[in-house]
C-alpha positions, 0 to 999 in steps of 0.5 A: 284962852278967853271964853268968847261973848256974842248975843243971839235970840233964841226961840220962844216956845209959844204956848209952851205948857207944863203941868208943874204940879207933877213936873211932866211937860205936857203936849202943848210944847212947840211941835218941833221940840224932842224933850221938855224941862219943867222947873218950879222955882218955889220948890228948893232944897239947900245943898252944901256950900262945900261941894267943888273942892281940889284934891292935891297930891304930890303925884307927877311931880306935883310939888318939886318941879311943879306948883313949889316954886323952888327952881334948884333940883336937889338943893339939900344934896339929900337925894337918897344913895346910889342903892336906888337907881339913878339918885345921889348926893349930886343928882341933878348937878353938873360938878367939877371939883365938888364932893359929898360929905357929911362931917359936921353937917347943917343939921342933924336933919340934913346931914349931906352937903357939898365940899367944892375945891378952889376953882370948882363949878356946880350947875343945876339944871332943874326939871324938865329940859332946864329953868325958865327964865323971862327977861325983866324978871327977878330970882332970888339966890340963896344958899348956906356956905362955910369957909373964907372964899366967894361965890360966883352966880350966874343964870345961863342957858344950856350952852352956858351962855349967861342970861343975866349979869353974875353976882359975887358974893363974899363968903366968910364964915370959916367955922359956922354955917351961915346963909348968904343971900343975892338977887339976879335979874334975866336979861333973855328968855329961856326954857333951858336954863340953868344955874351955874356957881363957881368957887375962888377957893374951897368952901362947904355948901348946903341948900342952894335955892333959887326962886322966882321973885314974883310968887303966888301972893308974893310968898316966901318960899312960894308957890308957882304964880301960873298954876296956882292962879289955875288952881285959884280960878277953880274956886275951890271950897276946900283943899284936900292934902297931901294926898293919895297914896302919899298919905299912907305908904312906906315905912312907920319907922322914922329911921327909914329914908322911904317913910310914911307921911309925917306932916312933922317932917314938913314944917319949920325952917325948909332947911331943917326939913327931912327929905322923903323918897315917896311912893311915886318913885321920887324925891320930895324936899317937903319944901312944900309942907304942911305950913304952906298947904294951910297957907295955900288953902287960905290964899285961895279962900279954900278950907284945909282938910289934912288927910292923916295915915292911921297906921295901915299903908295902902296902894300895895304897900304892906307895913302896918302899925300894931305896936300899942306905943307907936300907935299912940305916937301916930295918934299924938302927931295927929292931935299935935297937928290939930293944934299946929292949924288952930292952937294959941301961940301959947301952945307947943305947936301953935307957937311954932305956927306963929314963928313960921309967920301965922299967929292967927289960927288957920281955922281947921274944921275938918280931918280925914283918917286914912286913904283907901284903908281896908285891912284888918288892921284899919279897923283895929287902929281907926278907933284910936284916932277917931276917940282921941279927936272926938275927946280933945276937939269935938268941933273937928268933922272926921272923914272915914273911908270906903276903900278903892272901889265904889261897890263891892264887899269892902266898899259895904264893910267900910261904910258900915264901919264908919257908921258905927264909928260915928264919922261925919263923912264917908271918902269915896274913891272911884276912877271908871269909865265914861260909860260908867259916870253916864249910867250912873247919875242916880248913884245918890238919889237912894243914900240914906240921909240920916247917917254919915255925909258923902265925900267923893274924894277922888274920882275921874274918868280914864282920859282927858278927852271931851268924851270923859270931861262930858261924862263927868259933867253928867255925873255932876249934875247927879251930885248937885241934885243929891247935894244934901247928902253929898257935901264935897267932891274933887276930881283927882289928880289935880297936877302933872309935869308932863316929863314926869307922869305917874298917872293919867288923866290929870286936871291941869298940865304943865312944863317948866313954862307952859300950862294947859287947862284939860278938858276936864278943868274946864267942866269943874271951872264951869260948875265950880264957878256956878255952884248954886246954894239950892237945887230946884225941882226939874224934870225931864220928859224926853223919850229914852234912848235904846241901848245897843246889845252888848256886842263883841268877840271872846277872850281868854286871860289871866292875871298873875296866874298860870292857867290852861283852857278847853273846850271853847264853844260859842252859840248864837241864840239861834243855836248857830255855833260861832265858835267851837275849838277843843285845840286839837289842831292847835290855837289858829284864830286865836290872837295873843294880845295885852293892854295897847295891843301888845303880846302878853303871856306864854301861850301855847297848846299842849295836851290838847289844852290852850296854856298860859304859863307865865305869871304876868298881868294881863295876858290875853288871847282873843278870838271872834268878830265884833258884831257877835252879840246874844250868845253863850259862851262856854269854856272849861278852865284850870288853874295851874299855878299863881295868885288868881284865877280866870278872866273870861272875856267877852263883848271884845271890841278892841284892847281897850274896850270889852269885858271879862268876868274875873274869877278869883281876882284881887288875890282870889278873894272874890270874883266880878265882872267888869267892864273897860271902856277907852282902858277905864274898868269899872265893875259891874257885879261882884260875887263870892267865888275863889278858885282852887288850884288843879281843879277844872271848872265848866264856866258858861256865860249868857249874854242876852241883849245887855243882860249878862248870866254866869254859871259855875259848873251849872249853877248860876252865880250872877246876873247882871243888866249893864244898861249902859245907856246914855239918857237923852239929856242930863239936867239940874237947875240950881238958885244962887240965894245971893244973886237970886240967879238960876242956873239951868245946867244941861249935858248933851251926850248924844251925836246930834242936837236936842231941841228942848222946850224949858219952862220954869214956873214961879217968879217972873224971870227977865228975857235976857240971859246968859248961856255958856257952852262947852262943845267939841267932838268926843276925842277933843283933847287939850294938848300942852303947848297947842292951841286949846280946843276945849274951851267955854264960849260964853252968849248974851242971849235974848228970848229966854225968861220962863218959856223958851225953847232951846237947842242943845248942841251935840257933845255939849255941856250948856249953862243957861243962867237967868235973872229974877225981874226987880234984880240988877 
């Protein structure tokens, strides 16, 4: 949907005055204004030119069945054997008279092929409900064959009705594998298409491929045009690849069918690339490999940013490299990658790049070492990679990582380690609630400017609703304000096939023929296309909003642990007992629940206590009222088995909205208070309590306003204030040095409009400007196949200049672009 454009005038703030020396609004602002924004056009700080980029991972079938334009699934007959459910050599094929064979294969990296008897048929339906064909479009068929016969190929719909004229390809290669090509033109539209092959005589087949002729930038072995165009429209400064958990999961044994990602498996002729069963549970063809990543980055004007494993798997996998020779081999692979990207055509890997069609170097300038790694072996292995790159390629920037969360012991240790190693940047990852993003706008205000800079490599709020996107927009104003220390940021993940969802939310959703831009996409697009080169000094003057007290019921829960609870007591601030239960009479008043409201765990009253005996994740039982606030919550807790400790819930408003005190979490390594909002959890505070099996603990929580204090056996172990409030407005002002344009970016997360005086002191600005607004109710969501409801509206506006009053809509992101007088 194209943003509509209209013209209107805004109210000029007559006699509005702002004391810019202190950047505070004076009392002379228009009487109706509730807030004032003061901007000093002469006080500027340079910000990163690379702030907004992309994180790409082959998750949610983002490559095969997604961005990679190949329409045939399992084209090489190399899907994993039946020891993994649903996968075998003929997965995705409907075949008659066909068997899988391995004798004398196409090559030693593509060892399985199809042997088709005379009169055999093979039909491939691709991904989703089938292949999408468009009338008038051409489709490029290719395959490798060995035999003497002819093969008839045709495009059909799901019922087998042809949607293109059949082509017959003569085969005459009795003893040698030979590649054959043909072109088919679709004569009708279908989204349930098939590729059907029929043989006249016996023949061996491999690498059966069908591509739309019209790929992005016309590339061979290219990318799906509509998806690539949406990505290109984001105007990314960098492209991080190949992941994510894809980077460092799987075995480091090169013979494993579920290997850790090695870039060398993904380059060279596509028929010689290894396939792999990845962390997300499906097979990768590696047709979209490192050459294609580099080429795509170049095509969209982005800097390439590969991330390589450092011999420590993450994301729950356990293999590690401890053998020095194996470690040296992976270090050399990393150096070879830099040579592949930048080496001359006379070098070993530079010559391969040239053979693949790109003799000119790709100009790699940065590399990431490890993804969310924090095990002890990470600290042992990382220096070998870092030192080797520094010695051989001092011009390459090195990015370390901070682990899997936004704070805590691992986060702090990884940052200190990165500083000690001399990393250029540290890659931070966090997926948090909208409230966390709203409350942490100032996260980077106090970061050390002299140490490594920040790469926010993965972040997102926990849904694709407008409320989540709005919170992300509020956070981006803070990133821009700190664009001198936050060098790069990328929302994650980028893509999801609607029929293969491993992770949500995602920025772009698609099936085999259509796409939809999420609300988060619209926010990212707006900020990335108005990034600016400088942030200008600005200040907001508005009365703070008073957050409501933490309110909600209570609960008892476990995670991979069996435990018993007794002597529960909840007492209001005035001494009223809200709940008291020794379970002598059962568990009436308690509701067994879990994620999504489904009952989880095995809860029973026995021996005068409330027991949860199943070793399962997220078993909960709750009680009380959503209007409870300002109370003391006491309980006796005993761990009886399992790997963690206790989850003591408070502020419970629903199955997705609650707090819990996580004692002995993360395999009984630490404790924390966590907050869940709309299903997205964030950590408020950590402490070092671990839980012993068989020991009874007296636990007490005091909830006062928005302050929570925890006691274990009478000793205070934490006290935290969850200010959790929404700011009256979030704002930042940037300037584009080339055009001189000033962009005022304002986020209003309130349920009402905020009338605001704006004064910009310094160079005179034109009266006319442009205003782009995205506004919707918090629950708005762009759904695949439905009309888009979250989108930008752009207006040509009169009555702006250096002094004006503007009403920022409820739940809105507004960009006001102003131009200096004397510029076009």
